[in-house]
N, C-alpha and C positions, 0 to 999 in steps of 0.2 A: 504494500500500500504506500502510495506517495501522496503527500499533502503539500500544497504550496501556497505561497502568498507573494504579493508584490507590494513593496513599500516605495514611496517617492517622497523625497525631502526637497523643499524649496526654501531658499533663503539662508540666513546665517544660523548657526547652531542656537543662539540665544533668542533671536526674534523670528525665526522661520517656523514653518509648520509642515507636517507631513500628512500623507494619506496612505492607508493600507487597505488592500483588498485581498480576499481569498478566492480561490478558484471555485469554491462552492457557491459564492455569491452572498453568503450570510453577512460577511463584512464587505461592503462596497464603498471604497473611498472614505472609510472611517478616518476622521481627523485624529492626529496624535501629535504630541509635543513632549519634550523632556520634562518640562515643568508642570505638566497637568496633573501630577499626583496629589495636588492639594485638593482636588475635587471641585474647585470653583470654575474651572474652564469647561466649555462644552466639547471636550475631546478626551481621549484616553492617552495613555503613555505605554511605552514598551514594558515597563515594570508592572503596570496594572493588567496588561494583557497576559503577562506571564503568571501573575497571581490568579487570574481567571482560568488560565489553562491548567494550572495545578489543581485548583478547586474542582473544576469540571471533570478532570481525569480521575481524581480520587473518588468523587461521588459515584462515578460509573463503576470503578473497580471495586469499591466497597459493596455496591449492589450485587456485582457478580460474585464476590466472595460470600456474601450472605446467602445467595441462591445455592451455592455449592454446599453450604452448611444446613440447608433446608429451612432457612428463615424467609418467610414471606413478608414483604414490606410494601408499603405504598410510596414512601418518600425517604430518601437519604439526602440530607443537607450537609454540605461541606463548605465551611468558611475558610478563606485563606488570607493571611496577613503577611505580606512580603515587606521586609525591612531593608531599605536602601540607604547607605551612608557613604559620605565622601571621606576617603582616607588618602592623604598625601596627593591631592589633586586628581584622584581617580575614584569614580563611583563604583561601589561594590554592593552586591546583594549579600547581606550578612546572615540572614536567616529567613525562614518561612515557617509560620505557625499555622497549623490546620486544626480545625475543630469540626468533627463529624458528629451529626446527631441523626437519630431515627426514632420514630414513635413505635415502640414495640413493648410487649409484655416484659415484665421484670425477669421472667424465667429465661428470656433470650439474651440477657445482659452479657453473660460470659461468651456466648457465640458471637455477639456483635463486636465485643472487644477483640476476639480472635480474627474476625473478618477484617476489621480495621487494621490490625497489626499486619496481617497478610497483604492487604491492599497497599500499605505503605512500601513494602518491598517489591510489589509488582507493577506499580504505576510507572509507565514508561516516561512520563514527563518529569516527575520528581526524581526518578532514577538517573536521568540525563544531567541533572544539575549537580554541581559540586558545591552544595550549600547545606548547612545543617537544617533539617526539617523536623519540627516537633509536632506530634499528632496527639490530640486528646479526643476521646470519644465519650459520648454520654447519651443515654436514652432520654427521650422526651416522655413525660408521663402520658399514659393513655387517657383519652377523654372518658370520663365516667358518664354513662347515659342515665339520667334521672328521669323517671316517669312522673309526670304531675297528675 
């Protein structure tokens, strides 16, 4: 399987902006800049796209690992927080923190933890990165249906 994207940058590094498109068409001329990580600009950044990539890959792999363990679920949510810092004039990703949640019965807690741990080693996106990745996993409480 080959996936590809095209990025175009116009202008100076500080004042310019870029656009990125994927061959699937899901991202089509999406605006990006380096400084957009504050969240105030109407565009994304390479580090934000990487955080989204890790989160989406982990959610999918956790769901796959849960299915292998016989856990049926409706939703797996994975939040990703990527920390980017400047060291000696060079920007570096210093860590990624992931938090996975699922709404499951308490009896599946141990299997869910096992699925998450396995997913962390099998996620091709996080595996490709040379960055410390911390993963926490927690069950969301099941909704209790009260009849009135």
